[in-house]
N, CA, C and O atoms as a GROMACS GRO file, in nm:
protein
  624
    1MET      N    1  20.906   5.089   9.038
    1MET     CA    2  20.926   5.024   9.164
    1MET      C    3  21.044   4.927   9.139
    1MET      O    4  21.048   4.863   9.034
    2GLN      N    5  21.138   4.913   9.231
    2GLN     CA    6  21.247   4.824   9.226
    2GLN      C    7  21.216   4.699   9.303
    2GLN      O    8  21.182   4.705   9.421
    3PRO      N    9  21.226   4.587   9.240
    3PRO     CA   10  21.201   4.461   9.319
    3PRO      C   11  21.306   4.431   9.417
    3PRO      O   12  21.418   4.478   9.394
    4HIS      N   13  21.286   4.363   9.519
    4HIS     CA   14  21.382   4.324   9.619
    4HIS      C   15  21.382   4.184   9.640
    4HIS      O   16  21.275   4.126   9.621
    5SER      N   17  21.485   4.117   9.678
    5SER     CA   18  21.497   3.969   9.694
    5SER      C   19  21.405   3.922   9.797
    5SER      O   20  21.388   3.985   9.902
    6GLN      N   21  21.340   3.804   9.769
    6GLN     CA   22  21.259   3.733   9.864
    6GLN      C   23  21.333   3.606   9.911
    6GLN      O   24  21.282   3.528   9.991
    7GLY      N   25  21.452   3.586   9.859
    7GLY     CA   26  21.521   3.462   9.901
    7GLY      C   27  21.486   3.360   9.794
    7GLY      O   28  21.390   3.379   9.719
    8GLU      N   29  21.562   3.256   9.787
    8GLU     CA   30  21.542   3.142   9.688
    8GLU      C   31  21.519   3.190   9.542
    8GLU      O   32  21.445   3.128   9.465
    9GLY      N   33  21.586   3.305   9.507
    9GLY     CA   34  21.571   3.352   9.372
    9GLY      C   35  21.441   3.424   9.343
    9GLY      O   36  21.424   3.471   9.230
   10ARG      N   37  21.351   3.436   9.433
   10ARG     CA   38  21.226   3.515   9.415
   10ARG      C   39  21.240   3.652   9.438
   10ARG      O   40  21.330   3.694   9.510
   11SER      N   41  21.146   3.737   9.372
   11SER     CA   42  21.151   3.880   9.398
   11SER      C   43  21.004   3.924   9.382
   11SER      O   44  20.920   3.859   9.320
   12ARG      N   45  20.982   4.035   9.441
   12ARG     CA   46  20.842   4.114   9.429
   12ARG      C   47  20.867   4.261   9.453
   12ARG      O   48  20.976   4.306   9.488
   13SER      N   49  20.762   4.331   9.431
   13SER     CA   50  20.771   4.474   9.458
   13SER      C   51  20.764   4.500   9.607
   13SER      O   52  20.692   4.429   9.677
   14ASP      N   53  20.834   4.595   9.657
   14ASP     CA   54  20.850   4.621   9.797
   14ASP      C   55  20.696   4.649   9.858
   14ASP      O   56  20.624   4.740   9.817
   15PRO      N   57  20.663   4.565   9.951
   15PRO     CA   58  20.526   4.588  10.003
   15PRO      C   59  20.522   4.707  10.107
   15PRO      O   60  20.412   4.739  10.154
   16TYR      N   61  20.624   4.766  10.141
   16TYR     CA   62  20.632   4.879  10.233
   16TYR      C   63  20.630   5.010  10.155
   16TYR      O   64  20.620   5.115  10.219
   17ASP      N   65  20.638   5.012  10.033
   17ASP     CA   66  20.651   5.133   9.954
   17ASP      C   67  20.511   5.187   9.928
   17ASP      O   68  20.437   5.124   9.853
   18ARG      N   69  20.470   5.295   9.984
   18ARG     CA   70  20.340   5.341   9.973
   18ARG      C   71  20.302   5.383   9.836
   18ARG      O   72  20.183   5.400   9.809
   19SER      N   73  20.399   5.400   9.745
   19SER     CA   74  20.361   5.430   9.603
   19SER      C   75  20.326   5.305   9.526
   19SER      O   76  20.278   5.314   9.412
   20ASN      N   77  20.348   5.189   9.585
   20ASN     CA   78  20.314   5.073   9.519
   20ASN      C   79  20.164   5.054   9.523
   20ASN      O   80  20.108   5.061   9.632
   21PRO      N   81  20.095   5.031   9.417
   21PRO     CA   82  19.942   5.033   9.425
   21PRO      C   83  19.889   4.913   9.503
   21PRO      O   84  19.769   4.912   9.532
   22VAL      N   85  19.967   4.811   9.539
   22VAL     CA   86  19.911   4.697   9.604
   22VAL      C   87  19.993   4.688   9.748
   22VAL      O   88  20.009   4.579   9.804
   23CYS      N   89  20.037   4.799   9.799
   23CYS     CA   90  20.102   4.786   9.922
   23CYS      C   91  20.028   4.774  10.036
   23CYS      O   92  20.086   4.758  10.144
   24ASN      N   93  19.885   4.778  10.029
   24ASN     CA   94  19.792   4.764  10.143
   24ASN      C   95  19.692   4.649  10.105
   24ASN      O   96  19.570   4.665  10.116
   25LEU      N   97  19.742   4.545  10.065
   25LEU     CA   98  19.644   4.433  10.011
   25LEU      C   99  19.547   4.395  10.130
   25LEU      O  100  19.432   4.359  10.104
   26ASP      N  101  19.590   4.402  10.255
   26ASP     CA  102  19.505   4.362  10.361
   26ASP      C  103  19.363   4.449  10.363
   26ASP      O  104  19.253   4.399  10.388
   27GLN      N  105  19.387   4.584  10.333
   27GLN     CA  106  19.274   4.669  10.318
   27GLN      C  107  19.178   4.624  10.204
   27GLN      O  108  19.056   4.627  10.219
   28ASP      N  109  19.234   4.586  10.098
   28ASP     CA  110  19.165   4.535   9.984
   28ASP      C  111  19.089   4.412  10.016
   28ASP      O  112  18.974   4.394   9.974
   29ALA      N  113  19.158   4.318  10.099
   29ALA     CA  114  19.090   4.196  10.137
   29ALA      C  115  18.972   4.227  10.234
   29ALA      O  116  18.863   4.171  10.221
   30LEU      N  117  18.996   4.313  10.326
   30LEU     CA  118  18.891   4.348  10.422
   30LEU      C  119  18.767   4.409  10.350
   30LEU      O  120  18.652   4.372  10.374
   31ASN      N  121  18.802   4.506  10.259
   31ASN     CA  122  18.694   4.557  10.168
   31ASN      C  123  18.619   4.457  10.096
   31ASN      O  124  18.497   4.465  10.089
   32ALA      N  125  18.689   4.355  10.035
   32ALA     CA  126  18.625   4.254   9.951
   32ALA      C  127  18.538   4.162  10.044
   32ALA      O  128  18.430   4.117  10.006
   33LEU      N  129  18.589   4.137  10.163
   33LEU     CA  130  18.507   4.053  10.251
   33LEU      C  131  18.379   4.126  10.292
   33LEU      O  132  18.270   4.070  10.288
   34LEU      N  133  18.396   4.251  10.331
   34LEU     CA  134  18.273   4.329  10.360
   34LEU      C  135  18.171   4.337  10.252
   34LEU      O  136  18.051   4.324  10.273
   35MET      N  137  18.226   4.358  10.135
   35MET     CA  138  18.134   4.372  10.006
   35MET      C  139  18.063   4.230   9.980
   35MET      O  140  17.950   4.225   9.932
   36SER      N  141  18.132   4.124  10.012
   36SER     CA  142  18.076   3.995   9.990
   36SER      C  143  17.968   3.956  10.095
   36SER      O  144  17.881   3.873  10.070
   37GLU      N  145  17.978   4.020  10.213
   37GLU     CA  146  17.889   3.981  10.320
   37GLU      C  147  17.769   4.073  10.334
   37GLU      O  148  17.667   4.034  10.390
   38TYR      N  149  17.781   4.192  10.284
   38TYR     CA  150  17.678   4.300  10.298
   38TYR      C  151  17.634   4.350  10.168
   38TYR      O  152  17.719   4.385  10.085
   39PRO      N  153  17.500   4.357  10.140
   39PRO     CA  154  17.447   4.402  10.013
   39PRO      C  155  17.478   4.553   9.998
   39PRO      O  156  17.498   4.625  10.095
   40PRO      N  157  17.482   4.597   9.870
   40PRO     CA  158  17.511   4.748   9.845
   40PRO      C  159  17.392   4.823   9.925
   40PRO      O  160  17.279   4.776   9.937
   41GLY      N  161  17.429   4.934   9.973
   41GLY     CA  162  17.346   5.023  10.044
   41GLY      C  163  17.319   4.982  10.192
   41GLY      O  164  17.249   5.053  10.265
   42SER      N  165  17.374   4.870  10.233
   42SER     CA  166  17.338   4.829  10.376
   42SER      C  167  17.452   4.890  10.470
   42SER      O  168  17.439   4.880  10.592
   43THR      N  169  17.549   4.944  10.422
   43THR     CA  170  17.651   5.004  10.507
   43THR      C  171  17.636   5.158  10.526
   43THR      O  172  17.579   5.228  10.441
   44VAL      N  173  17.686   5.204  10.635
   44VAL     CA  174  17.686   5.351  10.661
   44VAL      C  175  17.824   5.399  10.698
   44VAL      O  176  17.908   5.325  10.750
   45LEU      N  177  17.843   5.527  10.668
   45LEU     CA  178  17.963   5.584  10.706
   45LEU      C  179  17.963   5.611  10.851
   45LEU      O  180  17.872   5.681  10.897
   46GLY      N  181  18.057   5.562  10.930
   46GLY     CA  182  18.050   5.570  11.071
   46GLY      C  183  18.152   5.676  11.120
   46GLY      O  184  18.220   5.740  11.039
   47GLU      N  185  18.159   5.693  11.242
   47GLU     CA  186  18.239   5.795  11.306
   47GLU      C  187  18.379   5.734  11.315
   47GLU      O  188  18.398   5.613  11.318
   48TYR      N  189  18.480   5.830  11.318
   48TYR     CA  190  18.623   5.778  11.329
   48TYR      C  191  18.639   5.690  11.441
   48TYR      O  192  18.705   5.587  11.427
   49PHE      N  193  18.583   5.723  11.560
   49PHE     CA  194  18.607   5.646  11.681
   49PHE      C  195  18.556   5.504  11.670
   49PHE      O  196  18.596   5.422  11.753
   50GLU      N  197  18.481   5.471  11.585
   50GLU     CA  198  18.432   5.335  11.561
   50GLU      C  199  18.532   5.237  11.506
   50GLU      O  200  18.518   5.116  11.521
   51ALA      N  201  18.630   5.291  11.442
   51ALA     CA  202  18.736   5.217  11.375
   51ALA      C  203  18.870   5.283  11.378
   51ALA      O  204  18.929   5.314  11.275
   52PRO      N  205  18.918   5.306  11.504
   52PRO     CA  206  19.050   5.382  11.518
   52PRO      C  207  19.164   5.307  11.457
   52PRO      O  208  19.167   5.184  11.462
   53PHE      N  209  19.265   5.381  11.395
   53PHE     CA  210  19.367   5.305  11.329
   53PHE      C  211  19.508   5.363  11.361
   53PHE      O  212  19.606   5.300  11.320
   54THR      N  213  19.525   5.470  11.424
   54THR     CA  214  19.664   5.520  11.447
   54THR      C  215  19.708   5.456  11.577
   54THR      O  216  19.630   5.410  11.660
   55LEU      N  217  19.845   5.456  11.588
   55LEU     CA  218  19.901   5.390  11.695
   55LEU      C  219  19.861   5.460  11.826
   55LEU      O  220  19.834   5.393  11.926
   56ARG      N  221  19.856   5.590  11.825
   56ARG     CA  222  19.812   5.662  11.951
   56ARG      C  223  19.674   5.621  11.986
   56ARG      O  224  19.647   5.593  12.102
   57ASP      N  225  19.584   5.616  11.890
   57ASP     CA  226  19.444   5.570  11.921
   57ASP      C  227  19.443   5.437  11.972
   57ASP      O  228  19.365   5.412  12.064
   58HIS      N  229  19.524   5.342  11.924
   58HIS     CA  230  19.515   5.201  11.970
   58HIS      C  231  19.557   5.202  12.113
   58HIS      O  232  19.498   5.127  12.191
   59ASP      N  233  19.651   5.277  12.154
   59ASP     CA  234  19.709   5.299  12.294
   59ASP      C  235  19.591   5.344  12.389
   59ASP      O  236  19.592   5.312  12.508
   60GLU      N  237  19.494   5.417  12.335
   60GLU     CA  238  19.372   5.470  12.416
   60GLU      C  239  19.253   5.387  12.415
   60GLU      O  240  19.157   5.419  12.486
   61VAL      N  241  19.249   5.277  12.336
   61VAL     CA  242  19.134   5.199  12.327
   61VAL      C  243  19.124   5.109  12.459
   61VAL      O  244  19.220   5.045  12.500
   62ALA      N  245  19.006   5.109  12.518
   62ALA     CA  246  18.985   5.039  12.642
   62ALA      C  247  18.910   4.904  12.616
   62ALA      O  248  18.802   4.901  12.556
   63LEU      N  249  18.966   4.802  12.660
   63LEU     CA  250  18.901   4.669  12.646
   63LEU      C  251  18.802   4.650  12.757
   63LEU      O  252  18.839   4.637  12.874
   64ILE      N  253  18.678   4.649  12.722
   64ILE     CA  254  18.571   4.646  12.815
   64ILE      C  255  18.539   4.505  12.861
   64ILE      O  256  18.528   4.477  12.980
   65ASP      N  257  18.525   4.409  12.752
   65ASP     CA  258  18.488   4.274  12.785
   65ASP      C  259  18.565   4.182  12.693
   65ASP      O  260  18.528   4.177  12.576
   66PRO      N  261  18.664   4.111  12.733
   66PRO     CA  262  18.749   4.037  12.652
   66PRO      C  263  18.656   3.909  12.595
   66PRO      O  264  18.687   3.857  12.488
   67ALA      N  265  18.551   3.866  12.667
   67ALA     CA  266  18.476   3.754  12.625
   67ALA      C  267  18.391   3.785  12.488
   67ALA      O  268  18.372   3.703  12.398
   68THR      N  269  18.344   3.920  12.493
   68THR     CA  270  18.262   3.964  12.374
   68THR      C  271  18.344   4.054  12.276
   68THR      O  272  18.291   4.102  12.176
   69LEU      N  273  18.473   4.075  12.306
   69LEU     CA  274  18.563   4.164  12.231
   69LEU      C  275  18.518   4.315  12.239
   69LEU      O  276  18.563   4.396  12.158
   70GLU      N  277  18.436   4.349  12.329
   70GLU     CA  278  18.389   4.482  12.328
   70GLU      C  279  18.499   4.584  12.372
   70GLU      O  280  18.569   4.561  12.471
   71CYS      N  281  18.513   4.691  12.302
   71CYS     CA  282  18.613   4.797  12.333
   71CYS      C  283  18.543   4.939  12.321
   71CYS      O  284  18.434   4.953  12.266
   72SER      N  285  18.611   5.036  12.374
   72SER     CA  286  18.561   5.169  12.350
   72SER      C  287  18.683   5.261  12.334
   72SER      O  288  18.794   5.228  12.377
   73LEU      N  289  18.660   5.379  12.270
   73LEU     CA  290  18.763   5.481  12.254
   73LEU      C  291  18.694   5.612  12.290
   73LEU      O  292  18.601   5.655  12.222
   74ARG      N  293  18.741   5.674  12.400
   74ARG     CA  294  18.690   5.803  12.446
   74ARG      C  295  18.539   5.801  12.450
   74ARG      O  296  18.475   5.890  12.393
   75SER      N  297  18.476   5.697  12.521
   75SER     CA  298  18.344   5.675  12.536
   75SER      C  299  18.260   5.641  12.425
   75SER      O  300  18.138   5.637  12.439
   76HIS      N  301  18.320   5.612  12.303
   76HIS     CA  302  18.256   5.560  12.192
   76HIS      C  303  18.288   5.410  12.170
   76HIS      O  304  18.402   5.367  12.189
   77ARG      N  305  18.195   5.339  12.132
   77ARG     CA  306  18.208   5.192  12.098
   77ARG      C  307  18.283   5.167  11.983
   77ARG      O  308  18.252   5.220  11.877
   78VAL      N  309  18.387   5.086  11.995
   78VAL     CA  310  18.473   5.049  11.869
   78VAL      C  311  18.414   4.934  11.801
   78VAL      O  312  18.390   4.831  11.865
   79GLN      N  313  18.389   4.944  11.678
   79GLN     CA  314  18.331   4.847  11.599
   79GLN      C  315  18.442   4.757  11.520
   79GLN      O  316  18.417   4.640  11.489
   80LEU      N  317  18.562   4.818  11.490
   80LEU     CA  318  18.654   4.741  11.414
   80LEU      C  319  18.803   4.796  11.470
   80LEU      O  320  18.832   4.916  11.464
   81LEU      N  321  18.880   4.710  11.518
   81LEU     CA  322  19.014   4.733  11.559
   81LEU      C  323  19.114   4.669  11.460
   81LEU      O  324  19.129   4.546  11.458
   82HIS      N  325  19.180   4.749  11.380
   82HIS     CA  326  19.266   4.697  11.276
   82HIS      C  327  19.394   4.753  11.281
   82HIS      O  328  19.410   4.865  11.328
   83SER      N  329  19.494   4.680  11.234
   83SER     CA  330  19.628   4.737  11.235
   83SER      C  331  19.668   4.775  11.092
   83SER      O  332  19.717   4.691  11.016
   84PRO      N  333  19.648   4.903  11.054
   84PRO     CA  334  19.674   4.934  10.908
   84PRO      C  335  19.831   4.943  10.878
   84PRO      O  336  19.920   4.930  10.962
   85LEU      N  337  19.845   4.966  10.751
   85LEU     CA  338  19.987   4.992  10.693
   85LEU      C  339  20.077   4.880  10.734
   85LEU      O  340  20.036   4.780  10.793
   86ASN      N  341  20.206   4.901  10.700
   86ASN     CA  342  20.294   4.795  10.723
   86ASN      C  343  20.416   4.838  10.811
   86ASN      O  344  20.446   4.958  10.811
   87PRO      N  345  20.486   4.753  10.881
   87PRO     CA  346  20.477   4.612  10.882
   87PRO      C  347  20.347   4.569  10.974
   87PRO      O  348  20.297   4.645  11.058
   88LYS      N  349  20.304   4.449  10.950
   88LYS     CA  350  20.186   4.397  11.034
   88LYS      C  351  20.250   4.345  11.164
   88LYS      O  352  20.369   4.315  11.170
   89PRO      N  353  20.168   4.338  11.260
   89PRO     CA  354  20.211   4.295  11.396
   89PRO      C  355  20.286   4.160  11.396
   89PRO      O  356  20.375   4.139  11.479
   90TRP      N  357  20.255   4.073  11.308
   90TRP     CA  358  20.312   3.940  11.310
   90TRP      C  359  20.447   3.934  11.229
   90TRP      O  360  20.511   3.830  11.220
   91GLU      N  361  20.487   4.053  11.172
   91GLU     CA  362  20.605   4.051  11.100
   91GLU      C  363  20.722   4.097  11.204
   91GLU      O  364  20.703   4.181  11.292
   92PRO      N  365  20.839   4.035  11.182
   92PRO     CA  366  20.957   4.070  11.283
   92PRO      C  367  20.985   4.216  11.287
   92PRO      O  368  21.023   4.266  11.393
   93ARG      N  369  20.969   4.293  11.173
   93ARG     CA  370  20.998   4.435  11.176
   93ARG      C  371  20.900   4.520  11.258
   93ARG      O  372  20.926   4.638  11.283
   94SER      N  373  20.791   4.461  11.299
   94SER     CA  374  20.686   4.532  11.364
   94SER      C  375  20.720   4.565  11.508
   94SER      O  376  20.642   4.636  11.572
   95TYR      N  377  20.832   4.518  11.563
   95TYR     CA  378  20.854   4.543  11.702
   95TYR      C  379  20.854   4.687  11.733
   95TYR      O  380  20.835   4.726  11.848
   96ARG      N  381  20.876   4.775  11.627
   96ARG     CA  382  20.882   4.925  11.649
   96ARG      C  383  20.734   4.975  11.674
   96ARG      O  384  20.719   5.085  11.728
   97LYS      N  385  20.628   4.902  11.639
   97LYS     CA  386  20.488   4.944  11.657
   97LYS      C  387  20.428   4.879  11.782
   97LYS      O  388  20.314   4.911  11.815
   98ILE      N  389  20.494   4.796  11.849
   98ILE     CA  390  20.430   4.719  11.952
   98ILE      C  391  20.407   4.805  12.072
   98ILE      O  392  20.486   4.893  12.108
   99SER      N  393  20.300   4.775  12.130
   99SER     CA  394  20.258   4.842  12.266
   99SER      C  395  20.162   4.752  12.334
   99SER      O  396  20.102   4.663  12.274
  100ASP      N  397  20.147   4.777  12.463
  100ASP     CA  398  20.057   4.687  12.550
  100ASP      C  399  19.918   4.753  12.533
  100ASP      O  400  19.885   4.841  12.612
  101ASN      N  401  19.835   4.715  12.435
  101ASN     CA  402  19.706   4.778  12.420
  101ASN      C  403  19.598   4.668  12.384
  101ASN      O  404  19.630   4.550  12.367
  102ALA      N  405  19.475   4.714  12.374
  102ALA     CA  406  19.369   4.636  12.344
  102ALA      C  407  19.383   4.551  12.217
  102ALA      O  408  19.340   4.436  12.213
  103TYR      N  409  19.439   4.604  12.122
  103TYR     CA  410  19.462   4.530  11.986
  103TYR      C  411  19.531   4.395  12.023
  103TYR      O  412  19.484   4.287  11.989
  104PHE      N  413  19.641   4.406  12.092
  104PHE     CA  414  19.716   4.286  12.116
  104PHE      C  415  19.659   4.194  12.214
  104PHE      O  416  19.683   4.074  12.209
  105ASP      N  417  19.578   4.252  12.311
  105ASP     CA  418  19.512   4.168  12.405
  105ASP      C  419  19.396   4.084  12.327
  105ASP      O  420  19.373   3.966  12.350
  106LEU      N  421  19.334   4.154  12.241
  106LEU     CA  422  19.229   4.087  12.156
  106LEU      C  423  19.275   3.979  12.056
  106LEU      O  424  19.216   3.874  12.033
  107PHE      N  425  19.401   4.027  11.995
  107PHE     CA  426  19.468   3.928  11.901
  107PHE      C  427  19.492   3.793  11.969
  107PHE      O  428  19.460   3.684  11.921
  108ALA      N  429  19.554   3.814  12.087
  108ALA     CA  430  19.586   3.685  12.168
  108ALA      C  431  19.459   3.613  12.205
  108ALA      O  432  19.454   3.490  12.196
  109ARG      N  433  19.354   3.686  12.246
  109ARG     CA  434  19.232   3.630  12.278
  109ARG      C  435  19.160   3.548  12.166
  109ARG      O  436  19.107   3.439  12.189
  110VAL      N  437  19.160   3.610  12.040
  110VAL     CA  438  19.096   3.547  11.931
  110VAL      C  439  19.187   3.427  11.881
  110VAL      O  440  19.133   3.327  11.834
  111CYS      N  441  19.312   3.435  11.891
  111CYS     CA  442  19.405   3.317  11.837
  111CYS      C  443  19.423   3.210  11.946
  111CYS      O  444  19.447   3.095  11.909
  112PHE      N  445  19.413   3.238  12.072
  112PHE     CA  446  19.463   3.132  12.174
  112PHE      C  447  19.355   3.109  12.284
  112PHE      O  448  19.389   3.060  12.391
  113ALA      N  449  19.236   3.139  12.262
  113ALA     CA  450  19.131   3.109  12.362
  113ALA      C  451  19.111   2.957  12.359
  113ALA      O  452  19.172   2.886  12.278
  114ARG      N  453  19.028   2.910  12.446
  114ARG     CA  454  19.002   2.757  12.446
  114ARG      C  455  18.944   2.711  12.325
  114ARG      O  456  18.979   2.602  12.279
  115ASP      N  457  18.858   2.783  12.266
  115ASP     CA  458  18.793   2.749  12.136
  115ASP      C  459  18.808   2.872  12.037
  115ASP      O  460  18.711   2.942  12.009
  116PRO      N  461  18.932   2.893  11.988
  116PRO     CA  462  18.961   3.008  11.913
  116PRO      C  463  18.885   3.006  11.779
  116PRO      O  464  18.862   2.899  11.724
  117PRO      N  465  18.847   3.120  11.728
  117PRO     CA  466  18.798   3.131  11.589
  117PRO      C  467  18.914   3.101  11.486
  117PRO      O  468  18.895   3.046  11.378
  118ILE      N  469  19.035   3.144  11.535
  118ILE     CA  470  19.142   3.126  11.445
  118ILE      C  471  19.245   3.038  11.537
  118ILE      O  472  19.287   3.084  11.644
  119GLY      N  473  19.280   2.922  11.496
  119GLY     CA  474  19.368   2.835  11.568
  119GLY      C  475  19.512   2.852  11.526
  119GLY      O  476  19.543   2.816  11.412
  120ILE      N  477  19.595   2.900  11.600
  120ILE     CA  478  19.740   2.925  11.569
  120ILE      C  479  19.822   2.866  11.685
  120ILE      O  480  19.778   2.872  11.800
  121SER      N  481  19.931   2.814  11.658
  121SER     CA  482  20.030   2.768  11.755
  121SER      C  483  20.115   2.893  11.801
  121SER      O  484  20.160   2.970  11.716
  122SER      N  485  20.135   2.912  11.932
  122SER     CA  486  20.214   3.033  11.968
  122SER      C  487  20.345   3.037  11.911
  122SER      O  488  20.406   3.143  11.904
  123GLY      N  489  20.394   2.924  11.869
  123GLY     CA  490  20.534   2.922  11.806
  123GLY      C  491  20.535   2.971  11.668
  123GLY      O  492  20.641   2.987  11.606
  124GLU      N  493  20.415   2.996  11.616
  124GLU     CA  494  20.409   3.060  11.464
  124GLU      C  495  20.410   3.208  11.472
  124GLU      O  496  20.407   3.273  11.368
  125LEU      N  497  20.413   3.267  11.588
  125LEU     CA  498  20.403   3.416  11.590
  125LEU      C  499  20.521   3.467  11.682
  125LEU      O  500  20.582   3.394  11.760
  126PRO      N  501  20.545   3.600  11.663
  126PRO     CA  502  20.649   3.664  11.749
  126PRO      C  503  20.599   3.667  11.899
  126PRO      O  504  20.479   3.677  11.925
  127VAL      N  505  20.695   3.659  11.993
  127VAL     CA  506  20.655   3.654  12.131
  127VAL      C  507  20.556   3.752  12.172
  127VAL      O  508  20.473   3.722  12.258
  128TRP      N  509  20.557   3.876  12.116
  128TRP     CA  510  20.462   3.986  12.161
  128TRP      C  511  20.310   3.952  12.119
  128TRP      O  512  20.217   4.010  12.174
  129LEU      N  513  20.292   3.869  12.032
  129LEU     CA  514  20.157   3.840  11.994
  129LEU      C  515  20.090   3.718  12.078
  129LEU      O  516  19.971   3.691  12.067
  130GLY      N  517  20.168   3.656  12.153
  130GLY     CA  518  20.111   3.539  12.229
  130GLY      C  519  20.036   3.579  12.361
  130GLY      O  520  20.034   3.696  12.401
  131PRO      N  521  19.973   3.474  12.426
  131PRO     CA  522  19.911   3.501  12.550
  131PRO      C  523  19.995   3.489  12.651
  131PRO      O  524  20.098   3.424  12.634
  132GLY      N  525  19.967   3.551  12.773
  132GLY     CA  526  20.038   3.536  12.890
  132GLY      C  527  20.124   3.654  12.926
  132GLY      O  528  20.140   3.752  12.853
  133LEU      N  529  20.181   3.635  13.048
  133LEU     CA  530  20.270   3.735  13.108
  133LEU      C  531  20.393   3.776  13.026
  133LEU      O  532  20.429   3.893  13.010
  134ARG      N  533  20.458   3.661  12.971
  134ARG     CA  534  20.587   3.692  12.886
  134ARG      C  535  20.554   3.780  12.770
  134ARG      O  536  20.634   3.869  12.741
  135SER      N  537  20.438   3.763  12.696
  135SER     CA  538  20.404   3.848  12.583
  135SER      C  539  20.369   3.981  12.632
  135SER      O  540  20.414   4.078  12.573
  136ARG      N  541  20.289   3.997  12.739
  136ARG     CA  542  20.250   4.132  12.789
  136ARG      C  543  20.373   4.205  12.830
  136ARG      O  544  20.381   4.325  12.803
  137MET      N  545  20.472   4.143  12.893
  137MET     CA  546  20.591   4.218  12.936
  137MET      C  547  20.668   4.260  12.817
  137MET      O  548  20.720   4.371  12.818
  138THR      N  549  20.680   4.180  12.711
  138THR     CA  550  20.747   4.218  12.591
  138THR      C  551  20.683   4.341  12.526
  138THR      O  552  20.750   4.437  12.486
  139ARG      N  553  20.540   4.332  12.516
  139ARG     CA  554  20.475   4.452  12.464
  139ARG      C  555  20.494   4.570  12.545
  139ARG      O  556  20.505   4.678  12.486
  140ARG      N  557  20.500   4.565  12.670
  140ARG     CA  558  20.533   4.680  12.760
  140ARG      C  559  20.670   4.735  12.736
  140ARG      O  560  20.689   4.857  12.734
  141ALA      N  561  20.764   4.652  12.719
  141ALA     CA  562  20.910   4.686  12.694
  141ALA      C  563  20.911   4.758  12.561
  141ALA      O  564  20.963   4.870  12.552
  142PHE      N  565  20.857   4.700  12.461
  142PHE     CA  566  20.862   4.768  12.329
  142PHE      C  567  20.779   4.890  12.330
  142PHE      O  568  20.816   4.987  12.263
  143GLY      N  569  20.666   4.894  12.401
  143GLY     CA  570  20.579   5.014  12.414
  143GLY      C  571  20.650   5.132  12.479
  143GLY      O  572  20.619   5.248  12.452
  144SER      N  573  20.745   5.101  12.562
  144SER     CA  574  20.821   5.206  12.636
  144SER      C  575  20.918   5.282  12.560
  144SER      O  576  20.964   5.387  12.605
  145LEU      N  577  20.952   5.229  12.438
  145LEU     CA  578  21.047   5.278  12.346
  145LEU      C  579  20.988   5.388  12.269
  145LEU      O  580  20.871   5.374  12.233
  146PRO      N  581  21.056   5.505  12.235
  146PRO     CA  582  21.004   5.608  12.165
  146PRO      C  583  20.966   5.561  12.024
  146PRO      O  584  21.032   5.478  11.961
  147ARG      N  585  20.852   5.621  11.981
  147ARG     CA  586  20.809   5.586  11.849
  147ARG      C  587  20.808   5.709  11.749
  147ARG      O  588  20.764   5.819  11.785
  148SER      N  589  20.852   5.688  11.634
  148SER     CA  590  20.846   5.792  11.535
  148SER      C  591  20.791   5.740  11.412
  148SER      O  592  20.836   5.635  11.365
  149HIS      N  593  20.694   5.804  11.352
  149HIS     CA  594  20.638   5.759  11.222
  149HIS      C  595  20.728   5.743  11.113
  149HIS      O  596  20.704   5.661  11.025
  150GLY      N  597  20.834   5.816  11.111
  150GLY     CA  598  20.935   5.797  11.004
  150GLY      C  599  21.005   5.671  11.033
  150GLY      O  600  21.042   5.607  10.934
  151VAL      N  601  21.031   5.624  11.147
  151VAL     CA  602  21.096   5.498  11.180
  151VAL      C  603  20.986   5.385  11.169
  151VAL      O  604  21.010   5.278  11.112
  152VAL      N  605  20.876   5.411  11.220
  152VAL     CA  606  20.773   5.284  11.231
  152VAL      C  607  20.733   5.259  11.083
  152VAL      O  608  20.737   5.143  11.043
  153PHE      N  609  20.699   5.350  11.003
  153PHE     CA  610  20.648   5.323  10.871
  153PHE      C  611  20.747   5.333  10.757
  153PHE      O  612  20.717   5.291  10.645
  154GLY      N  613  20.870   5.390  10.785
  154GLY     CA  614  20.974   5.388  10.683
  154GLY      C  615  21.045   5.268  10.681
  154GLY      O  616  21.018   5.177  10.759
  155LYS      N  617  21.144   5.259  10.587
  155LYS     CA  618  21.227   5.149  10.572
  155LYS      C  619  21.334   5.144  10.676
  155LYS      O  620  21.382   5.252  10.712
  156PRO      N  621  21.377   5.036  10.728
  156PRO     CA  622  21.484   5.032  10.836
  156PRO      C  623  21.612   5.087  10.786
  156PRO      O  624  21.710   5.092  10.860
   0.00000   0.00000   0.00000
């Protein structure tokens, strides 16, 4: 692996390189969180529809109730809505993955509700992740652009 510059003289392995064994640290963090909260044997292997992760599937997820975060995909209840791989939606490069879908509606809901579980200032995130009409219109504009997995998940 070739390091790349992080600015200010720092460097690290490229987080977008899928051959890098730590390129998906968010998945490791999610797995560690689940393992810390649930005892061995208490989890079950669910259906794909319960945790959709492709861009196409995210576009088909229906937001049923924003207050309870309830969603469905093709009549199946969604248990986990996650943005896998890189770049993450809060990274500037992610504009290629942006679409006006339930993931982004719920992201804004969780971060910017009256009593959010995660308190974030809208200035800390790209415009497409914020609440309101401006963010929704930005997502719709980016979502209308053609997507290619080679462009979305490859290096620019």
